[in-house]
Phi, psi and omega in degrees: 000324178296322178299320178295321176292322179295327179281321183275335178303312179295329177293320179293317180297315181297319181297320178295320181290320179300307184297320178295320177294316179297316181299315180291322183286327185278321182221118182276334185271146172095355179250179179259003178120177188295314184295317181289329175294322178293319179295314179296326178293317179295316181295313184294324177295315181293313181296313179297317175299319181294318181298312178297317182295319184281314190269331185259297183202141173261004180254039181272139178283169183298312179302319179294322179292325177295318178293315178300316178296321176296320180294317178296321178293317178298321177294318179295315179293322176297316178299317179297316182287334181271322187267324182255129180283146178284148175297325178298313180295324178295322180291336182264016174108034171072040172100003175280168182295121182298334180286343184256353182255131178271134184291000000 
């Protein structure tokens, strides 16, 4: 079991970092920044991978674990952007479009 965790752990970390980087590069609004996107990506990837590994199957290969980690990270980042309001949007008038509000 330890060998399997050692092999799949780096796949989950890599998936979380990739998803955090893509989220920051693709959409700049609504997040807390690059570091937080990376942290949410890592947490989502590890939690999603652990859930799938424990409840569904422990015989998942590395490419499948990378995809599962990316999905978990994407869900965590999406949840953060949908549920928690960004400090930037709060500063610009409570969620209105920053380009239409004068400071």
